[in-house]
N, C-alpha and C positions, 0 to 999 in steps of 0.2 A: 505493501502499498507505500503511493505515497506520501508528499507532505501536503501535496494542496490536495489530493483527497482524503487524507485523514484528518485535516480542519475543517473540510467541508464537511463533513462524516460524522464529526466530534460537533459540529454547531450546529443540527440536524438534529442531534443526538438529545441534548439538552434543550431544542429548540420546540419540538412538536414533542408534546405526551401521546406518546403508545400506549397501548391497551396490546399485551399479549396475553389473549384469552384463554390458549393453551397453559401458556409458564408460567402459570401466576402466582402458589404460596407457596412454601416455603412447609416442612414438615413441622405436628407437632408443637418440634423439640429444638426449632430451626433458632443458629443462636450467631447473628447475618450484622448485629448492632454494632457500629460505631468502631473501635479500636476495643472493645473488650478483649483481654488474655483469659488466657484459662491451660489446664494440664488435666494428666491422667485422669477419668472420672474416679472417685471412691466406690463406683461401685462394677467396677471395669473384672464382668464375669470371666473373662475373655483367656485372665491367670495370670500369671506373671511368669519370664525369666527366674534361674535361681540365683541369686548376688543378687548385690545396689546396682537400679539402674544409673544408664548413661544419659542426663538431660539434654535433653536440643528445644534449642528455642526456634518454632518458625514463625513466619509473618506471613499471614494468608492473603488476599489480594486478591478482591473481588466485589460484584457491581453489588453491595446490599442494597443503596438505592438510587435512582433512576432511571429512566426508563428501558437500559438495559438488567438490570436486575431481578426480572422474573425469570429468564433461564441462567441465572447466576449468582442469586445468595443463596443457594443452598449448598454450595460449593464447603460449606464448613459441616454443616454437618455430616459430609463421606468426612470430612478432617479428625469429627471428633469415631469418631469408627474408627480411624486410621491411629488414636491415637490408643487406641483399645490395642489394634492391633502392635502397631512399636513398645508396648507395654510387656505381648505377651514374648516378642521378641526381644528384650534386656534394653530397651531406652524409654526415659518417659520424657513425654513430649509436649513439651509446653506452645503454642496461639498463640498469636494477637491479628486482633483481624483488622485489616486496615480495607476504611470504605472508597472505592474509586469515588463515588457521588454520578459516575456514570459522566464522567469530566476531567482531563486529561492536568490541571495544575494540580486536581486535589491526589485524584490516583500516584500525580510528581512528589505532593509534600506523604503521603502514606511511605511512600517505598524511602525518601531519605527519613522518617522518622524511624522506620524498622532498622534503619546504615544508625543510625547516630543518635536516638534514645534507647532504641530495644537492642538492640547489640545481635540484633538474629542470624543466627549457620546461617538459615535458607530460605524461599518464602517457595512460597505457592501461589502460583497465579491462576486463576481463573475471571477472567475479565476480560469486554471486548476491548478495550486500550489499552490491555499490557504496553502497549509499544511508546504509550507515553512516558510511564519509569522503566524502559525498559535499557536505557541507554547510558542514567545516571545508573542501577546497580550493575549494567556490565563493565562500568569504571570505576566500580566500588567490587570486582569481583565477587560477586554474592552468586553462590548457588540458585536459579531459578530451574523448579520442575509446575508442569501442568496443559494446560490445556492449550493445545497451539491453533487458538480462533481466528488474531486478530491480526497479527501483518509477520509480513519475513522473516524479524529477529529470530522468531523461533530456525529459522532455520542458518541465521549468518551469526547469531551469537555466539559465543564455545561458551558460554556458561549457564543458559539458557536448554529445556531438555525435554520437551515435548513427548507426556503420556502417553499417550499415541502416535508420537514421531513427531516430525516435522513436514507437511503435508505439503505436498508439491500441487497446485491447483491448476496449473496450468496442464498436467498430465491427465490422463486421460487412459481409468480401468474399465473392463467389461463388468465388471457385478451391477452394478446399475440394471445393465442392458439387459444382463442372464434373470434378475431378481421380473423386471420387469416385464420377458417372456413368459418364464415360470407365472407368474397372474394371470399371461393370456392376453396381454397387451399384445394392439398392432401398432400403434399410431402414438405417436410418444409427444408430449408441452411439457416447456418447460419455463420456468420464468423466477427472473432474480431479477437484484438490486443495481444500480446502475451506481449508485455511488460506492459500494459496497466491494472490492475488487472478490472477497470470496466469494461471494452469494451470485458478481455476475459468474463468475469463471466454472461457480457451480453449477449452474443452469446447463453453459454451453454444454461443459464436459457430462451432462448427463443425455444431452444431444447424441453423443458424439459415441458415450457408450452404447445407448440403445439403435445404435447403424451398425452395430460391429453386429450387435444380434440378428441380420434382417430385416429390424424393424423402419418403420417411415418416421418421420419428422413431421410432427403435426402446425407446433408453433413453436414459435422459442420464441423472449423478449429477455434476453437479460439488462435491459433500460427502464426497468419499473420506478418508477418514485418512490421512497422510504418509505416504506412506513403506509405510504396511500391504500385507502380498502375502495374507491375509484379499482374492483373489477371486473364490470358488467359488459366491461368494451372486447377483455380478454379475453371473458366464457364464452362471449359469440364466437369470436373467432375461433375458440377449441372448439366449438360444437360442430361449425360451418366444415373445419375442418377435419372431420369426425374423428379427434381425438378421444382414448379410450383408458390414456394412462397419461397420469403428472406426473412430476414432478418439480417440489415450489420446494425455493432455495431463499426468500425474506423470510421475517418475522412472522411467527404462528398468525397474528392476528390478519394479515397480507392474507395466508393460506386459509385459511380459513374463510375466511370473506369468498375466495376464490369457490371453495367447494363449495358453500351456499345459493353461490350466482350459479353455480354448474349444474346442483339440482334443478334450478328453480327453471332452468330453460329447457332440463328434459333431457341434457347430451346424457351420453350413455359413456357414462365413466366407470371402468371394468375396477377400476388401482390407482386411487389416490395414493404416493408417498410421500413420507415427508422425514424428515432428517431431525424435529425437535418435535419432544409431548408425548411421548413412550412415561409410565411408568407416573409418579404424584405430583408432574408439571400437570396431565392433562384430568387423572382423580380430584385433585384437591382445586381445581380452578372453576370448580359449580356446573350446575347442569347445564345454562348456554353451549361451555365448553362438551361437556359430554354428546349433548347435542350433535355439536357440527362435527365432532370425533367420531362419531356411530361409522361402524364398518374403512373405518381410515385403515391404508397401513404404515405402521412406523417400526424403520429400525435403530436399531443401537449398537454402539460399535459396543459394547461389552454379551457376555450371557444374559439375558433374559431372569428374573428372581424365576419364571412361570417353568425353568429349566429345572429350576431344582436338583441341580452341579451339587457337589464340595462343595465349589467357589463359590456359591450364588447364596449358601446357608448360611457355612463361614460371612460374609458381606451382610447378610437379614444379624445375623447373633450380633455383630462384633458396631454393628446400629444400633439393635436394642440395648449391649450393655451399656451403648456413649446417653442415654437415653433418648432416642431419633424413631420411632418408631411411624406404621407408614411401607406404601409404597415407594420404594426411593428415585430420585429426579434422577440423570441423569449428570447435573451436576455433582452429587450425589458422588456418586461414580469416579467419577476423575477425581473429586476431594479423596477418596478412600486409596486411589490406587498410586495418588498422586503420594502421597506418606507413605505407601507399599515403597515407592521406586529408593524415596530416601531412604528406607530403609535397606535398600537391599546395597542402595551404596555405600552406609557406614558399613555392611558387611563386609565389601568388594575390598574396605580399605582397614579391614582391620581395626573399628569402630571407633576409628579417628573426629574430630568434630567436627576439625579447623578446617574453612572452608574450601581454605586449598582439597584439600585430600578429600570433601566431599563431593566436587568435582572432577578429579582427579578418579574417583569411585563409579560415576555414573562414566564418565567415557570407558570403562573397561567391561560395561553391558555392554552385552551385544543379542539374549536373546532373551529379552521378557517379556513377562506372560502375562501383566495386570494380576496379581497374583491370582492366575489359575483362573481368572477371570476372560480368559483365551480363550481356555478351552486348552487344543494344543495343539497351537499357534502361539508362534512366539515373531520375536520386534526388533530390529537390529535400532535403540533409540539413537546413533550414533550416526547413526545413516544421513545423512543428508542430500540425498541425490535424487532417492530412487520412493520416495513415502509416499504414495501416491491416496489408498485408500484404509488407511490402518495394520494391523497383524496379514499380510497374507494379502490384504484387500479384499478380508471377508466384511459381515454385515449382517446379522444377525438382524428375524422380519419379529416384528409383531401386529394381529391385527386387532385393532375395539373392539367388540362385542357387549352392548350392556354396558356395563362396569369391571369390566375382566380386556386380561389383552388375554390374548387367544397366542399360543406360535405359529408361524408358519409353516406348513412342510416344505421340508427340502428348502427350509434358509436357516438353519438351526444350528451353527448357520452358511448361509452362499458365499461362496469364495471365486473370485478373478485372480485376471493377470493385465499388470500394465498392459497397454496398443504400445506397441516398437510403432513409435514414428511419427507416432498423433500426438498433439496438443492440438489447445486451444487457442486464443489470442489471448492476450491479457490484459486485463480492464488496468487502466489507468485514473 
């Protein structure tokens, strides 16, 4: 994301009130407020390692308030579960929350406080504007782990490590196309925001992925106005072009407005495929969101809780031990996995909590499996060139029916490959 694009993006974020209908509420025990600090819960039912625990202090940089809060503010609840995991593995993890308020100046101030006042050993970031703090944290050589969702600094900064990899959004994997084909789709539509390169490029990549599987391009709009719900023209164009499957890379308010509009036009949509909204994001957002999300497919970057694997059961147990209840959100998954990646780095470097040692430990990790939440799949977090769709380009798919998510047969997970020589034009 270029400097001018970021400025425009932030101006829109801070100047427009965006209702994110599908990704609204935190869990019943969300701890996203202010610069609160905490450590291992007293009743951490996961047990603890023998001997004294080593103390590690982390800063959690997240959008607790502001337009981006709905999708990001629950990351700290995943961190709480990670505290339980850390205690079980010999570490007392203390954390302090820095609220970006979805504002670049506030994000930078939070990062500065982490360094000058809180003296954190590492930062876990789950923010749409991490880029505002990245240069400062990199200059101070602070290890940063988290969701690479905002900009290319996750690829270029040597101190930053994406928990699901350094994603290249201009490259294309065939996974999305394979999923659409599995769902019986023949003609695909895609929508993305003009102001957000990751959103715009994801829309273009979805069409390219679909074409790789012999599906038709019915509609592509990678320049939709940020936050807009004026989707009637899009719905009519999709219907006219016989689109029977679409994916939207904008915020949920736009995506669900489009789903409603398509239904109202009588369009024959077999599969609406969204990358946000799984779990608590939709279930806690109220009846309006539930109604809009009926029979919508949601992709997840980790094993859904409905799979009831050993890893998902452990995640659920650690959440409950931390006092967090209900179906987890995607941000919770990322917060939990981020702490797990930090603990893995500490194990790699012999338990040294100095910042250079943590970075050195992270640099040794080439087989990350997100605490088992990717099943048998792994990722080289140090691969800065080839990551397109997470571990082995896999995604897990669910479908919302009533108030329950159902697993999609053949997509638990569905994996693909990077298409050699296929790229989409970068957005500026």
